[in-house]
N, C-alpha and C positions, 0 to 999 in steps of 0.2 A: 472224898471222892463224892460226887453228885448221887442222889439217891434217885431223883426222878427228873427227867427231862421231859418237859410238856411243850409240845409243838402247836403252834396256831399259824396256819396259812390263810392270807386274806388278800381280796382283790374288791376294791370299791365297796366296802361295808363299814364305813368309818363309824357311823352311830351304833351299830350293833356290835361292832368290835369293842368299842369303849365299854360297853355294858360286860361284855366277855372278860375284858382285862381287869375290870373292877372286882368281878368275882374271883379271877385268879389271885389277885392280891389279898382278898378276904380270906380264902382258902389257904394261901401261903401262911398268913399271919396266924392262923388258927393250927398250924402244924409245926413240929420241930424237924421235919425232914428237910434235907438239903435239897432245894429245888432250883432248877433252871428253866426259864422260860425262853424258847426259841420261836420269834416272830419272823414269818418270811412274807413279805410284801410282793406280790406277784402281778406287778406292774399297775398299780392303784393310780387313778387319777383325780380322786375326789379328796385329796388332802390327808389321806391315811397316813402317809409316812412321815408328815410334820407331827400329827397328833401322836403317833407312836413314839416318836423321839421325845416328845414332851412328857408323856405318860411314863416312860421307862426311866426318866431321870431320878436318880438317887432312891431306887427300889432297895428294900434291904435284902433282896434275893438277886441272884444273877439273871439278867435279861440279855439275850443276844439278838441283834437286829441284822436280819439278812434280807438282800433283794434278789429275786430271780425274775427280771423283767419279762422273759418269754412266758406267753400264757399256757396255763396248765397246772390243774391242782398237782398231779403226779411230780411234775418238775418241781413245784414248790416245796412238796413233801420231801423229795430226794434231797434238796437242800438243806432241809432240817435234820433228815434222817443222817446225812453225813456228818453234821456238825455235833450232833447230841453226844454227850458225855455221861449221861446217867446210866446207873444200873438197870433202870426201867426206862423205857422210851414210850411215851403217851402222847396222844393226840386227840384234839377236840376242834371244833369248827368254830367259825367267827360269828355264828348267830347262836351260840350256845352259852349257858352260864354254869358254872360249877356249884354244887352244893359246898357249903362251908367245909364239911368234913372230908371232901374229895381225896386229899393227897394221903391222909392216915388210912382212910379206906382202901384206896388202891393198893397201897403198901401191905396192909393185911390180906387183900385178895391174893398177891403173888406169894405170901410167905409161906403157905403149905406146899407150894408146888415146886419142883425142881426146875431148873432151867434147862433147856429152852422152853418157853410157854408163851402163848398169846391168849390174853383175857380182854374180852369186851365187857362194858358195864351198862348199867340201866340208863335208858334215855326217856325222859319224861316230856310232855308237851308243855312248853313254856308259856302259851298264851292258849287259854280256851277258847279263843275265836278263831285260831288256826285250825284247819282240817287235821284230823288225827292220823297223820303220815309221818314217816320217818321217825317213829318212835320204836322203843323196845321197852316193854312193860312186865315181862316175867319176873316173878318175885322169888324165883329158886334158881340155885346153880344148876348149870348145864354143862355137858361137854359134846362137841361136835363129833359125829361119827367120822372115824378116819377115812371110811371108803365112800364118804357122801360128798355133796356139793355144798358149799358153806355160804351160798348166797343168802343174805339177810339174816344169819344166825348171830352175828354180831355187826356193828356198823362203825364206820371211821368216826362219827361224831362222839365216840367214846371207846377208844381202842387203845391197847396198851401191850407192850411185850418187852421180854427181857433183851438186853443188848446183844446177847449172842444170837438172836434170831436174825439180825442185820447181817451178821457174818454168813449164815447159813443159807437164807433167802436172798440177800442182795437188796436191790432198789426196786421201787415201783416202776412198773411198765409204763413210760411216760405217753403210750399211744392210748391209754385208757384214762378215763376220768374227766371232769368238768375242764372245759377249754380244749380238748383233744379230740382226735377224729373219732374215737369209739365211745365218747360222751360220758360212760360211767364204767363200773365194774373193776375199778383199780384197787379196791379193798378185796373184792372176791377173788380177784386174780392172785393177790398177795396171800390171802389165807389159803387159797387153792394150792399154790406153790409150797407154802409152808407145811400144809398137813401131808402132802405128797412126800415130804422129806422127814416124816415121822414126828412133827412138832404138834403137841396137842393144842386145839383151839376150844377155850372155854368161854363161859359166860357168868360173871358174877354180878348180882343186882345190887351190891352194897356200896358201890362208887357210882355217883349218879351225877348227870347233867341235865339240865332243862334245854329243850330245843325250841328257839324262838323262830322257827322257819318262815313264817309269814305267808303260807299259802293259804288262801281263803277261798278261792275259786275253783270250780270243778276243772276247767281247763288246764290251769296250773298242775294239779295233781295228774291229769291225764298226760301232759307233756313229761312231767317227771317219771312216770310209770313207764311209758314209751321208752324214755332213755335208758331206764334200768333194763329192760328187755333186749334193747338194742346193743348194750354194753355186754349183756351176758351172751348174746349171739356171737359178738366178736370174740369173746373169751372162750366159748365152745369151738369156734374155728380155730383158734390159737393152739388149744390143746387136744383136739379132736383125734389126730393120729398117733398121739405119744401115751394118751391116759385114758383107760378104759371107764373111769369114773365120768368123763363126760358123755360117753354114749349111754350110761345108764341114766344120767341127768336128762338127756334129751329123750329118751323112752319115757321118762316120768311126764315130761312136758305134753308129750302126745297123749298118754294115757289120762292126764288130768283133763282132757277135752270133755269127757263123759261127766265132769263135775260141773253144774251150771252155776257155780258161784259167781255173783254179780260183780264182785270188786269193791273197792271202798267208796266210790261215788257213782251216782246213777248213770252217768254219762258212759260208763263201761258196763254194757249189759252182759257180757259173757268175759270174765276176767282172763280164764286161761287160754281162749281164743286169741285175744287181745294180745296177752303175752307172746304166745308163739308167733304170731304175725311179725312183732318187733324182733324177736329173736332170729328168724328167718332172715329179716333184713339186715340185721347186724353181721350175721354170718356171712351173708352174700358180701356186704360191704368189706369185711376182712379179706374174703377171696380176692376182689377186685384190687384191693390194696396191694396183697401179696403179688398178684400178676404184674402190677405197675412197678412195683420194686424190682422185681426180677428184670423187667425190661429196661429200667432207668440205667444209663452209663454209668452212675454213681454207685448204683447198686451192686 
């Protein structure tokens, strides 16, 4: 049986993807775990597909090449999730590189915990010239409160779970994430649904990736954080009437307005007001989409 299925979804990132794949090969060579790599091309037009086929030839571990031409990260992740055969299903991004001991450290992180369980790993800044966002730096294990909101607790750039989580939680909501109407929060929605079913969400700093996200301008970070808030707002709307945890999370967002935290870049002068503004926009957009679907003849 496959020990670990690692999925990577990609779209038009040929150069960074090659660096990611070479790090996977190096980490696989350093481990005796039975590995399968699942690569999902999400409609690339930059020659990634040909590069992937060339790279995958004659690898000493299983490489499965999938195509999901419809845009949307969650769609691509669902293709990988449906195909995965490993006891542990892991994912990283096409702008990350694995540390050499990644697979062994990943397996060790899961060993003490009974299934089902979700564990996210450490994410370091891959290039010091990039702004310090989309990283996870804590150096100690943690477990997310079961009654809390898991946004930011662990991240999709370094996330894994036992295969039985797939059976209990299902697939990613394809309305969320990059390339989808609600832009982000696909991982948060998945974690939220999992914790609502009693599945623990943990963090372990010992399996590590470096994130080469390439954002060096403030406006890029502002756009990223706006998308995160927008996605969270849509997620709030999705679960608002069915889960009291959402109401508590919204109350915290309002209470945080008292904190004058400036945020990660000077362009955001009052981060909590900035975030709440985009949450409200995402919540309203979800509501409009729900009304439109109800009025649609196909709905």
